[in-house]
C-alpha positions as CSV (number, residue, x, y, z in Angstrom):
1,M,20.8,109.6,14.5
2,R,22.9,109.9,11.3
3,I,25.2,112.9,11.2
4,D,23.7,114.2,7.9
5,S,20.2,114.0,9.4
6,L,21.4,115.5,12.7
7,L,23.0,118.6,11.1
8,K,19.7,119.2,9.3
9,A,17.6,118.6,12.4
10,L,19.6,121.1,14.4
11,C,19.5,123.7,11.6
12,L,23.3,123.7,11.2
13,V,22.9,123.2,7.5
14,K,20.1,124.1,5.2
15,T,19.6,120.7,3.6
16,R,20.5,117.1,4.3
17,S,22.1,116.9,0.9
18,L,24.5,119.7,1.8
19,A,25.3,117.9,5.0
20,R,26.0,114.7,3.0
21,K,28.2,116.7,0.6
22,G,30.1,118.2,3.5
23,C,30.8,114.7,4.9
24,E,32.0,113.4,1.5
25,T,34.4,116.4,1.0
26,G,35.9,116.1,4.5
27,N,34.3,119.3,5.8
28,V,32.4,117.6,8.5
29,R,34.3,115.9,11.3
30,I,33.3,114.1,14.5
31,N,35.9,114.0,17.3
32,G,38.5,115.1,14.8
33,A,37.8,112.3,12.3
34,V,36.4,112.8,8.8
35,V,33.1,110.8,8.7
36,K,30.7,109.3,6.2
37,P,27.1,110.8,6.1
38,S,25.8,107.5,7.6
39,R,28.0,107.9,10.8
40,E,25.8,107.7,13.9
41,A,26.3,110.7,16.2
42,V,26.0,110.3,20.0
43,E,25.7,112.7,22.9
44,G,29.1,114.1,23.8
45,D,30.5,114.1,20.2
46,I,32.4,117.2,19.1
47,I,31.2,118.1,15.6
48,E,33.1,120.4,13.3
49,I,31.5,121.9,10.2
50,R,33.7,123.8,7.8
51,R,32.4,126.1,5.0
52,S,34.3,128.7,3.0
53,G,35.3,131.4,5.4
54,H,33.6,129.8,8.4
55,S,34.2,127.0,10.8
56,L,31.9,125.9,13.6
57,V,32.7,123.4,16.4
58,V,29.9,122.3,18.6
59,E,29.4,119.7,21.4
60,L,26.3,117.6,21.1
61,L,24.5,117.8,24.5
62,E,21.3,116.0,23.7
63,M,19.9,114.1,20.7
64,P,16.8,115.6,19.2
65,N,13.9,113.3,18.4
66,R,13.0,115.2,15.2
67,Q,13.6,118.4,13.3
68,T,13.8,121.4,15.6
69,S,13.2,125.0,15.0
70,K,16.3,127.2,14.8
71,K,15.3,128.9,18.0
72,D,15.0,125.6,20.0
73,A,18.0,123.9,18.3
74,T,20.6,125.6,20.5
75,R,19.5,123.6,23.6
76,F,20.8,120.4,21.9
77,Y,24.4,121.7,21.4
78,R,27.0,124.0,22.8
79,V,29.2,126.1,20.6
80,V,32.8,125.3,21.4
81,R,34.4,127.6,18.8
82,E,33.3,129.6,15.8
83,T,35.7,131.1,13.4
84,R,35.2,133.5,10.5
85,T,37.9,134.4,8.0
86,G,38.1,137.1,5.4
């Protein structure tokens, strides 16, 4: 699944366009590398999402088949690190 679609499917961003913009500005990384929105994510990838004042790093455990609810989304990933500033 494309990283922009995956972030939306897992409720890690509100919209796919925000996920796309995050990739284009270098605020989304997979395994430490800046990625394009079309980059395919696979199980085991370490995904970092940076926003102003917040950084979230997750490990993708399982690929969802479709959009998930926020409540169910956490079974597909494990939070590695979450940082809030200011």
